[in-house]
C-alpha positions, 0 to 999 in steps of 0.5 A: 691180921684178923681172928679168923686168919690166925685161928685158921693157921693155928688149926692147920698147924695143929693138924700138921703137928698132931697128924705127924705125931699121931703117926709117929706115936703109933710107929714108936709103939710098934718099934718099941715092941720089936726093938730093945731099950738098949737099941733106942739108947744108942740112937738117942746118943747119936740124936743128941749130936745131930740135934745140937748141930741142927741148932745152927740150922733152925735158930739163926737165919730162919728166925731173922727172916720171920722177924724182919719187917720187909723181906724179898727174894734176895733175903731168902736166897742169901739165907739159903746159900749161907745155910747150905755152906754152913751146914756142909761144913758142919756135916764134915766136922760131924763126919771127920771129928765128932763121930770118932770121938763119940765112938771112943767115949761110948765104946760103940763102933756102930755109933760112928756110922749112925752119926755119919748117916743121920748127919746127912739130915743137917744138909737137907735141913739147911734148905728146909729151914728157909722154906719153913721161914717163908711159910711162917712169914706168909702164914701158909701153914696148910703147906706144912700139913701137906709136906709133914704128913707125906714125910711122916707116913713114908718114913713110918712105912720105911721104919716099920718094914726095916724093923720087921726085917731085922735091921735093928737100930738102922730102922730108926736111922732110916725112919729119921733120915727119910722123914727129913728128905721127903718133908723137904722135897714135898715142901719145895713143890707146894710153896711158890718160892724158888731159890735164885742164884743171888747172894748179898753180903749186906743182907746177910750181915743184916740177918746175922745181926739179929739171928746170931743172938738167937742162934747163940741162945738156942745153942746154949739151951740145946747143949744144956738140955741134951747134956743131961742125956749124954750124962745119963748115957755115959754115967749110967747106961744106954738103957737108962737113957732109953727110959729117960727119953721114952718118959720125955717123949710121950708128954713131949708129943702132947706139948709139940702138938699143942703149945708148939703149934700155937708158938710157931704161929704166934711169933710171926703174928707178934712180929707184925705187932711189935710196935704195940705193947697193948696188942702184944699183951693181949696176944700173950694173955690169949696164947698162954691161957688157950695153951694151958686150957688145951695142954694141961688136961692132956699132960695131967691125964697122961700122968694119971694113966701112965702106969696102965698105959706103958705096959699095955702099949709097950710091954712091961720091959718099958715100965721104968719109963713111967716115973719119967713120964710123970715128971716130964708131964709136970715139966711141960706145964711151964712151957706156955708161960716160957714160950709165949714170953720168949716170943714177945722178946723175939718179936720186939727185936730184943735178941740181946735180952733173949741171949742173956736170959738163955745164959741165966737159965743155963747157969741155974740149970747147971748149978742144980744139976751138978749135985745130982749127976751120980744120984741117978736119972730120976734126980736129974729129971727132977732138977730139970723140973725145978729149973723149969719153974725158976726159968718160967718165972724169971722169963715171965718177969722180964718179958712182962715189963716189955708189954705191961703184963706182970709175972704175978698176973700171968701166974694168976691167969694160969691158976684156973687151968692148973686147978681144973686139970689137977682135980681131973687127974686125981679122979682119973688116978683114983679110978685107975687104982680100982683094978690091975687090969690095964684096959681100965685105961679106957674108963680113965680116959672117958672119965677124964674127958667128962670131968674136964668138960663139966668143970669147964662148963661150970667155971667158964674160964676165959680160954674156954669162952674164947674158943667157943666164940672162935668156933661160932665166929668161924661157923658164922663166916662159913654160913655167910659164904 
């Protein structure tokens, strides 16, 4: 797998994620100005339920297909039909059991129907997951760009129209469901693979033997992660949950665009190099440093401009989300170390180790969470941050042994990007204190870009040099063609 092919797929994955998130970002601003925080809060509770159930779709057989050395139509079709059966059962459970229980727990009758309607996405995603595994395994990330862009744009139109028409929370529900359906249908048209009526229990057992540990890991992580949101909504209020989620959403958009784009391409590429520790070490170093170089300035810059950005974009009714934005911006800076190291563990086939690490993370997180549950959502978010630091170091130490790349060296390699981004953040934050006019955000963004570019040119960190070389190499290839 040459550098150009990997970089090309990274570009397409980044364009797909950034394009979708840009549209979603604009739509979320429009909807947030129309809808109330309480309406977002009630949909957020339903989303937690759907997210947990989607773990069974997104983190089992699909990952097993990607990691498997040899894969054919029998594997893909078997995984698809198994997914459809499991997800149909899951939806029935959500409809009959989970929806009434959540309605009783939160004393909101609308919640029952929100869960039942949004839950249809689980069945649709059972098909989409295998399509995505095919695209990832064959490194055709351009296909993701086409399907995701179409689904995002159409669902955005549906959501905005319904919000302006007075449908309230149902605008959010319709946007969510439409996006999943359109995305799946379009992806089905643009990829070459078509499901066949084939089912092999032998192949399924082989996929499950690898995938079930990743599934268990993801399920533990998802419940542990989303448990916080349920606590905020139950112990405090749906309004508090809306601020918590909104604060997490903005930095999450940045993280998904950058780190997740690299992450999704890295796993299938690493899987091809699973027998070469030297290649894994080199790829891990490159992934972490490039992710940090691109991701950190966005996150630290967002933290610096949040107090002007939120009232300007969403109105002052969302000001309580500012502190959560700043906490989660710092939280997501630990993701490049964590996701890269977890990809190494998955790529070498150690799903058992992956599961043990997930259990350790969950235990640590719960221990830190319990004392602050009643203190308020801010303390819950802060303990989440503390847990992220601990988990990144533990995962880095264990994964580092697999490829000869110690956690100490990993942290050392990340320090230049932290220092550059923090210096930029302090300058941008200082500029923002000059005026109470929220439009000063334009000057803050311009200053932040200039400062980071100058620091890059002076310090010349390895990721900066790598990106320049990749761009020049691509241009040279293009000119030769």
